[in-house]
N, C-alpha and C positions, 0 to 999 in steps of 0.2 A: 504494500500500500504506500508506495513512494511517489504517487502522482500528484500529491497536494490536495487530494479530495477532501480529507478531514478539515483542512483549513477553509476550503470553500464552503463546506457544510456549516462550519462554525459561523462564517460570515452571514449565511442565510438565516440562521437562528437569531443572530444579533440584530439583523435588519428587521426581521419579522416581529420581534418583540420590542425593538427599540432600546436594547440594552447594550452596554459596552462589550466589545469583543472579548476582553479579558475575563468576562463573567461566564463565558461559554466554555465548557470543557468537553472535549471529544476523546473518549477512551479508545485510542487506536489499537491497543492490544485486544480489547474486547471486540472491536470491529471485525477482526479476522479469526476470532475464536469459534470453532465449531461446537464447543461445549455450551455456549451461551447464545448463539445466534442461529436462526433457521437457515436452511439452504438458500443460496442464491447462485446465479450463474457467474461465469468468470468476468473479470474486468477487461473484457475484450471489446473491440469496436469503440474504444473511448467512451464507454457507456457509464462509467462509474458515477461521475457527477450528475449526469442526466437522470439515470434511474434512481440513485440514492437521493438526489435532490428532490425529485417529485415525491418519493416516499416520505422524505423528511417534511416537506411542505404539508402533506396530508396529516402527518403526526402533529405538526404545529397547529393546524386547524382544529384537530381533535383536542389538543391541550387547551386551546383558546375557548372552545365550546364548554369544556369543564370549568374553566375559570369564570366564564360568563354566567354559567348556571349558578355558581356559588355567589358571585358578585350581585346577581339580580336579587337574591334573597337578602344579602347584606344591605344593598342600597335601596331595597324595596321598590324596584322598577322592573318593567318587563325585560325579559332576556334579550330581546332584539334592540333594546335601548342601551345595551352595554357594549363598550368598545375596549379593545386591548391593543394599545400601541404606545410608542414612545416611552416604554418602560413603566406605563401606568395602566390601571383599569379604571374606567370612568363612565359616567352616564352621559350619553350623547345629548340628551335634552337638558341635563343639569351638569355641565362639565366641571363645576366646582366640587361635585361629589366624586372624589377619586382617591385611590390608594395605589401604592406601589405593587407591582406584580408579585414581588417576593412575599407579600402578605397573604397571597392565596396559594402559594406553592404547596403547602401541606394542608390545605383547607384553611378557612378563616377562623381565627380564634378571637373571641370577644374579650374585653378586659376582665370579665369575671371567670374566664377559663372555659366557657362553653364554646363549642365549635360548630361550624357549618361546612359541609362539603368534605372532601377527602384529598389525600395526596394526588397531585396531578401527574399522570403518566400518559403522554400522548402516543398514539399508535397510528402508523400509516404504512401502506405497502404500495408497490407499483409492479405491474406486469405489462409489457407491451402487448396491446390487443391486436396489432396488425401482423405480428410475427407468425410465420408458418415455417414448416420444414420445407427444404428444397427437394424437389423430385429429380429424377434422373435427367430430365430435359432442361433443368435449370429454372423451372418455374417455382414460384413461392417468394417469400420475403423474409430475409433475416436481418433487415436494417430497421432502425427506429427513426433515424434522422440522417441528413446529409450535410456535411461540412465542406464548403467550397473555398478554394484558394489557389495560389500558384507560387512556384519557386523559380528563381532565376539565378544563374551563376556566371562568374567570370573565372577563367582558368588558364593555365599555361601548360604546354605539353613539351616534354623533352623527347624530340624525335629520335634521338639516338638510343634511348632506353625504353620509351613508351610510358614513362612515369607521368602521371597527371597530378598537378598541384592546383587545388581550388583556392583562388585568391579572395573572392568576394561572393557573398550569397545574399539575396534579397527574398524575403518571404512575406506574402500578404495573404491573410486568412480571415474569413468571416466567421467569428466565433459565437455569433448570436448576441450574447451579452457577456462581457468579461467581468465576472464576479470579483476576481482578483487579477488585475492586469499583469502584475509582476509574475504571478504563478503561470499565467497564460504564456507570457514571453519565455519563461523558463522551459515550459513544455515545448514551445516552438523551437528553441535552441536545441533541446534534447532530441526532438524529432529529426532535426536536420542532421545531427551527429549520427543517429541511428541510420538515417538514409544514406549518409556518407559511407557507413560501414558496409551496407548491403551493395552499394554502388561500386566501391573500389577494393574492398578488402575481404569480406566474410565469404568463405567458401568451404563447404564440406567436401572432403576428398575421400575416395574409395579405392581399395585395392581390387585386384582382378576377381576376387571372390565376393565383392560387394560389401566388405567390412570397412567401417569408417577408420581412416588412418590418422585423423587429427581430432581426437575426441576430447581435447582440453584447450584451455586458453593460452597455452604455450604455442601450439601449432595452428589453432584456429584464431586467426588474427582479427582483432576488433580495434577500432580507432583509439589511439592514445592521444595524450595532450600534444605531442609533437606533430601529430597528423592534422591538428586543427589550425591550419595555416590561414583559413578563411576568416574574414570579418563578416559577421552575420548581422544583417539588419532585418528586424521583424516588425511588421506593421499589422495592427488589429483593425478590422472592420466590424461594426456591430449592427446586425440586422436581427432583432430579437426573434427567437424561435417561439412561436405562439404556444406550443405545448411543452416548452422546456422550463426548467426551474429558474424563475426570474428572467426567462428569455435566453438562458444559456444553452449551448450545445457542446459536445466534446470536440477536442482539437488535437490532443497529444499525438496519436499515431498518424493522423491524416497528413501531418507535415512531412513525414518521411517518404510518402508516396511519390511526390514530385521531384525528389532529389536525383534519383538515377536517370529519369528521362531528361532532366535539365542538363546533367553532365554529358549524357550521350549526344544530346542535340548541340551542345557547345562544341564537343569534339567534331561532330559532323560539319558544323559551320566553320570551324577553324581549319580543318584538314580535308574535308570532303569525304572522310572515311566513316562508313556506317558500321556501327557495332551494336549488337542487340543481345549479347550474352553477358550476364552478370556473374561474378563481379568483373569490372573492367580493370583487370590487373595490367601491370606494365607489360608483361609478356604477351598477353592476349592483344593488347592494343598495338604493340610493335609488330606482331604478326599480321594484324589486320591492315596496318599501314603498308607493310611489305607486300601484301597481296593486292591491295586496292590502289595505293598511291606510292609505289616504290621510288618515284622521283623525289619525293619529299625527304626520304632517308638519304638518298644520294646527295641532295643539295645540302642537307645538314652535315653529312660527313665531310663534304668539300669545305664548308665554312669552318668546321671544327679543325681540320688540318691546316687551313690557311691561318686561322687564329693562332694555332700552335707554332707554326713557322714564324709568325710575327713576334711571338713571345721569345722564341729562341734567338732571333736576330737582335732583339732588344737587349737580351742578356749579354 
């Protein structure tokens, strides 16, 4: 659960009740405990905030209904005249009649010790109603929402080795509503690095018997800090998702989708060489250039030797 979802959920609670964020506690250990939580599907498809957020909003609404029920008896007003916001519970028709939310958390206690109501425990759940299994022909629906955006890169290619160095990346994604813009940009940066890994480095290798010969992170290469040569510029567009929590939709994994196509297109534009097999390793790219545009390598070799001769002459 490292996607930042608990922080966004805490922000939702704070906004809905109008209380300081530091007053909201999310037990992250309990969130992933199968001893205390019912079954839910994986956090795939960037659905964590979307699904959890909707369930949370329903739980908040349930909690507010309980508070309103107790407050209507305390304030002696109809339940539909009670409002819960801004950290207070108050009468809409008589707004001066109000008390802090915390006074109703365990049920309301009068000065003489008598009580009204009970401890507030909000409950909520969410299950996508449009999801179906996919059949053999590809029909069905396994998505809840769509996140749109794009990625562009600037890169340089060493024609003598085939090594690609990404210099700059620009990402623009419509996230619906950025509940926490800093977290969203962190997800976008992380998504780019994941995309860089699948585009240039990560590859399972097999022997002649079909066994994986690089089953660890020593031989299965993932991007390191020294590989992050690109400056990443991330831009957020907000078009609220009507059925999303506070208008939000997922973004984390979506960002990585455009990285490999952007790199492949940049290579095509720079060299005229088309490569459509991932990862685009230096060896694969060099072979592709050798097959499709051998004159580029010949020109690079000529320039390399000419520069070498110049250096020798200068010495």
